[in-house]
C-alpha positions as CSV (number, residue, x, y, z in Angstrom):
1,M,6.3,24.7,20.5
2,K,4.4,21.4,21.2
3,I,3.1,22.7,24.5
4,F,2.2,26.0,22.8
5,L,0.0,24.3,20.2
6,L,-1.4,21.9,22.7
7,F,-2.7,24.6,24.9
8,Y,-4.1,26.6,22.0
9,M,-6.1,23.5,21.0
10,C,-7.4,23.3,24.5
11,H,-8.4,26.9,24.5
12,F,-10.0,26.8,21.1
13,V,-12.2,23.8,22.0
14,M,-13.2,25.5,25.3
15,G,-13.9,28.7,23.4
16,L,-16.0,26.9,20.9
17,T,-18.1,25.5,23.7
18,H,-18.5,28.9,25.2
19,C,-19.8,30.3,21.9
20,Y,-22.5,27.7,21.7
21,K,-24.0,28.7,25.1
22,T,-26.3,31.1,23.3
23,T,-27.6,28.4,21.0
24,V,-30.5,26.1,22.0
25,F,-29.9,22.3,21.8
26,Y,-32.6,19.8,22.5
27,I,-31.1,16.7,24.2
28,Y,-33.6,14.0,24.9
29,H,-31.3,11.8,27.1
30,L,-30.4,13.9,30.1
31,S,-27.5,11.6,31.0
32,Y,-25.8,12.9,27.8
33,S,-26.4,16.6,28.6
34,M,-23.9,17.0,31.5
35,I,-20.5,18.4,30.6
36,V,-17.7,16.0,31.3
37,P,-15.8,17.1,34.4
38,F,-12.3,16.2,33.1
39,M,-10.8,16.4,29.6
40,V,-7.3,15.5,28.4
41,Y,-5.6,17.2,25.4
42,A,-2.7,15.2,24.0
43,D,-0.2,15.0,21.2
44,F,2.8,12.9,20.1
45,E,6.1,13.8,18.5
46,T,8.0,11.2,16.4
47,V,11.3,10.6,14.7
48,T,11.6,8.8,11.4
49,K,13.7,5.7,11.0
50,P,14.7,4.3,7.5
51,V,13.2,0.9,6.6
52,H,15.6,-1.3,4.8
53,T,13.9,-3.7,2.4
54,C,14.4,-5.5,-0.9
55,Q,13.5,-4.1,-4.3
56,P,9.8,-5.1,-5.1
57,N,8.8,-6.7,-8.3
58,P,8.2,-3.9,-10.9
59,E,5.7,-6.1,-12.8
60,Q,3.3,-6.1,-9.8
61,S,1.5,-3.4,-7.9
62,Y,3.1,-2.7,-4.5
63,I,3.5,-0.2,-1.6
64,K,7.1,0.6,-0.8
65,Q,7.8,1.3,2.8
66,Y,10.9,3.5,3.2
67,Q,10.6,4.9,6.7
68,K,8.9,4.3,10.1
69,H,7.6,6.9,12.5
70,I,8.7,6.1,16.1
71,P,7.2,8.0,19.0
72,S,9.9,10.1,20.7
73,S,7.9,12.3,23.1
74,F,4.4,13.1,24.2
75,C,2.6,15.8,26.1
76,Y,-0.9,15.9,27.6
77,Y,-2.8,18.4,29.7
78,I,-5.6,17.3,32.1
79,K,-8.2,20.0,32.4
80,C,-11.1,20.2,34.9
81,F,-14.3,22.1,34.3
82,D,-13.7,23.9,37.6
83,D,-10.2,24.9,38.8
84,T,-11.3,24.8,42.4
85,V,-11.9,21.1,42.0
86,Y,-8.6,20.3,40.1
87,K,-6.1,22.9,39.0
88,G,-5.0,20.9,35.9
89,K,-1.8,18.9,35.2
90,L,0.7,19.2,32.4
91,V,2.6,16.0,31.7
92,T,5.6,15.8,29.2
93,Y,7.9,13.0,28.4
94,T,10.9,12.6,26.1
95,A,12.5,9.3,25.3
96,K,15.8,8.7,27.0
97,G,17.0,6.2,24.5
98,E,16.0,4.0,21.5
99,D,14.7,1.3,23.9
100,D,12.0,3.5,25.5
101,D,8.5,2.4,24.6
102,V,7.0,6.0,24.5
103,A,3.5,4.9,23.5
104,Q,3.3,2.4,26.3
105,I,4.7,4.9,28.8
106,F,2.0,7.3,27.6
107,L,-0.8,4.9,28.4
108,E,0.6,3.9,31.7
109,K,1.1,7.5,32.9
110,L,-2.4,8.6,31.7
111,E,-4.1,5.7,33.5
112,E,-2.1,6.4,36.7
113,D,-3.1,10.1,36.6
114,L,-6.8,9.3,36.1
115,R,-6.7,6.9,39.0
116,D,-5.1,9.5,41.2
117,I,-7.9,12.0,40.3
118,W,-10.5,9.4,41.2
119,H,-9.0,8.8,44.6
120,I,-8.4,12.5,45.4
121,K,-11.6,13.9,44.0
122,K,-14.3,11.5,45.1
123,Y,-17.9,12.7,45.3
124,K,-18.7,15.0,48.2
125,D,-21.1,14.2,51.0
126,P,-24.6,15.5,50.0
127,A,-25.1,16.6,53.6
128,D,-22.5,19.3,53.0
129,V,-24.2,21.0,50.0
130,I,-23.4,24.7,49.7
131,F,-26.8,26.4,49.8
132,T,-26.6,30.2,50.4
133,E,-29.5,32.6,51.0
134,E,-29.3,33.8,47.4
135,D,-29.5,30.1,46.3
136,K,-32.6,29.7,48.4
137,R,-34.3,32.8,46.9
138,N,-33.5,31.5,43.4
139,Y,-34.8,28.0,44.2
140,D,-38.1,29.4,45.7
141,K,-38.8,31.6,42.7
142,A,-37.6,29.2,40.0
143,P,-40.5,28.6,37.5
144,K,-39.0,25.7,35.6
145,C,-36.4,22.9,35.8
146,H,-32.9,24.1,34.9
147,I,-32.0,20.7,33.5
148,C,-34.8,20.0,31.0
149,N,-35.8,23.7,30.8
150,K,-39.5,22.7,31.1
151,D,-42.2,24.2,33.3
152,G,-44.4,22.3,35.7
153,F,-43.4,21.4,39.3
154,V,-45.9,19.2,41.0
155,E,-45.5,18.9,44.7
156,G,-45.5,15.3,45.9
157,D,-45.2,13.9,42.4
158,E,-42.5,11.2,42.1
159,K,-41.2,12.6,38.8
160,K,-42.1,16.3,38.8
161,N,-41.5,17.2,42.4
162,K,-39.3,20.2,42.9
163,V,-35.8,19.3,44.3
164,R,-32.4,21.0,44.7
165,D,-29.8,19.9,42.1
166,H,-26.2,20.2,43.1
167,C,-22.8,19.4,41.7
168,H,-21.3,16.2,43.2
169,L,-17.8,17.5,42.8
170,T,-18.0,21.0,44.1
171,N,-21.1,20.5,46.3
172,R,-22.5,23.8,45.0
173,F,-26.2,24.3,44.3
174,R,-27.0,24.4,40.6
175,G,-30.7,25.1,40.5
176,A,-34.2,23.8,40.9
177,A,-35.0,20.6,39.1
178,H,-37.6,17.9,38.6
179,A,-37.0,14.9,40.8
180,E,-36.7,12.6,37.7
181,C,-34.4,15.0,35.9
182,N,-32.2,15.2,39.0
183,R,-31.9,11.4,39.1
184,N,-31.0,11.1,35.5
185,Y,-28.6,14.0,35.3
186,R,-25.4,12.1,36.0
187,I,-21.7,12.6,35.6
188,P,-20.6,10.8,32.4
189,K,-18.6,7.6,32.9
190,F,-15.9,8.4,30.4
191,I,-12.9,10.7,30.1
192,P,-12.3,12.2,26.6
193,V,-8.7,12.3,25.4
194,I,-8.6,14.7,22.5
195,Y,-6.1,14.6,19.6
196,H,-6.0,16.8,16.6
197,N,-5.7,14.4,13.6
198,L,-6.0,11.2,15.6
199,L,-7.5,9.3,12.7
200,N,-4.7,9.9,10.2
201,Y,-1.7,9.9,12.5
202,D,-1.6,9.6,16.3
203,A,-3.8,6.6,16.6
204,H,-1.4,4.4,14.6
205,L,1.4,5.2,17.2
206,F,-0.2,3.6,20.2
207,I,-3.5,1.8,19.4
208,K,-1.8,-1.6,19.4
209,K,-0.3,-0.9,22.9
210,I,-3.9,-0.9,24.4
211,F,-4.0,-4.7,24.1
212,I,-0.6,-5.6,25.5
213,K,-1.8,-6.0,29.1
214,N,-5.1,-7.5,28.2
215,P,-5.0,-9.3,24.7
216,K,-8.7,-10.2,25.1
217,E,-9.8,-6.6,25.5
218,R,-12.3,-5.6,22.9
219,L,-11.9,-2.3,21.0
220,Q,-15.0,-0.1,21.0
221,C,-14.7,2.3,18.1
222,I,-16.2,4.6,15.5
223,H,-14.3,3.7,12.4
224,N,-13.8,5.3,9.0
225,N,-12.4,2.1,7.5
226,E,-10.5,-1.0,8.8
227,E,-7.3,1.1,9.5
228,K,-8.6,4.5,10.5
229,Y,-10.7,5.3,13.6
230,I,-12.4,8.6,14.4
231,S,-12.8,7.5,18.0
232,F,-12.0,4.5,20.1
233,S,-12.1,3.7,23.8
234,K,-10.5,1.6,26.5
235,K,-11.9,0.7,29.9
236,I,-9.7,1.0,33.0
237,V,-10.3,-0.1,36.6
238,L,-10.1,2.9,39.0
239,C,-10.6,1.0,42.2
240,H,-12.7,-1.8,43.8
241,I,-15.7,-1.4,46.1
242,T,-17.8,-3.9,48.2
243,D,-21.5,-3.9,47.5
244,E,-24.4,-4.5,49.9
245,K,-24.0,-8.3,49.4
246,G,-20.3,-8.3,50.3
247,K,-19.1,-8.8,46.8
248,R,-16.0,-6.9,45.6
249,K,-16.7,-5.1,42.3
250,P,-14.4,-3.0,40.1
251,V,-15.2,0.7,39.4
252,E,-14.6,1.1,35.7
253,R,-14.4,4.2,33.6
254,E,-13.8,4.6,29.9
255,I,-10.9,6.5,28.3
256,R,-12.4,7.7,25.0
257,F,-9.9,8.9,22.4
258,I,-11.4,11.5,20.1
259,D,-10.2,13.2,16.9
260,S,-11.0,16.9,17.1
261,Y,-10.1,17.3,13.4
262,R,-13.2,15.4,12.5
263,F,-15.3,18.2,14.0
264,I,-13.0,21.2,13.3
265,W,-11.5,20.8,9.8
266,L,-8.6,23.3,10.2
267,S,-5.0,23.0,11.2
268,L,-3.9,24.1,14.7
269,D,-2.0,26.9,13.1
270,A,-5.3,28.2,11.6
271,L,-7.3,27.6,14.7
272,I,-5.0,29.6,17.0
273,K,-5.4,32.7,14.9
274,N,-9.1,32.8,16.0
275,L,-8.0,33.3,19.6
276,D,-7.1,36.4,21.5
277,P,-4.2,36.3,24.0
278,E,-6.7,37.1,26.8
279,Q,-8.4,33.8,26.1
280,C,-5.3,31.7,26.8
281,K,-5.5,31.4,30.5
282,N,-4.2,27.9,30.8
283,L,-1.3,28.6,28.4
284,K,-0.2,31.6,30.5
285,K,0.2,29.4,33.6
286,F,3.2,27.7,31.9
287,L,4.2,30.3,29.3
288,P,3.6,33.8,30.6
289,R,4.8,35.3,27.3
290,P,3.5,33.0,24.6
291,K,4.4,35.4,21.7
292,E,8.1,34.8,22.5
293,V,7.8,31.1,21.7
């Protein structure tokens, strides 16, 4: 059932994005307009353990703790914007005993998978861009930049010169663009990890584990109050490169945990009723007959 609901959340968010394709949005920072190439949809399951404590003083106000929620399993699905680049990966884990630190295992497995994606799916060589005859015709007759959607190509101009924009992951031609727009249209340097109701529940299960390996790490967050976070992020080192001066530098990316419930104020049960079975392509890869679940 957990996998079932997780995939429905994935399909609903993707379907919601598809519905907005007919709506015009004005984005002034082009670096924010590109779709993230990879997204992660995740969820935890827990067991409750009684908390033994003494009787509080009835003459004073108090909060009585009577049980603790301990992570017992997790599931996440890595989804790429293009299945030809990365087919997606489903990861599940169930605790084998009481000593298993499920939250820490989740963070370690997630970081490991994201590093593997980086090493396997590095940017393509621009010299190998796929540019067909049809692409050439579309490029020649294009009246405006497909990125900013504005007219006015000026040959020889440093900013408005007409150039070919292509995807650095698929090497496919995307459209004609201004030179400046093409330079600023970059792949985001973060990977969103989406939970439904992260703020009220899931975040409390693993947020402290983020600082175990690096106690000095600073939490970047959008908070609702001191205890509840709508979104928070953690930086990870994917690899190291050597620059032109011979210095070894880390390549960092940000894992950004996001609460989808802050944007879609409905339960997963209510959301899945908005989807048709034909829309659940990812779910059918693992559950060919979802109605039987």
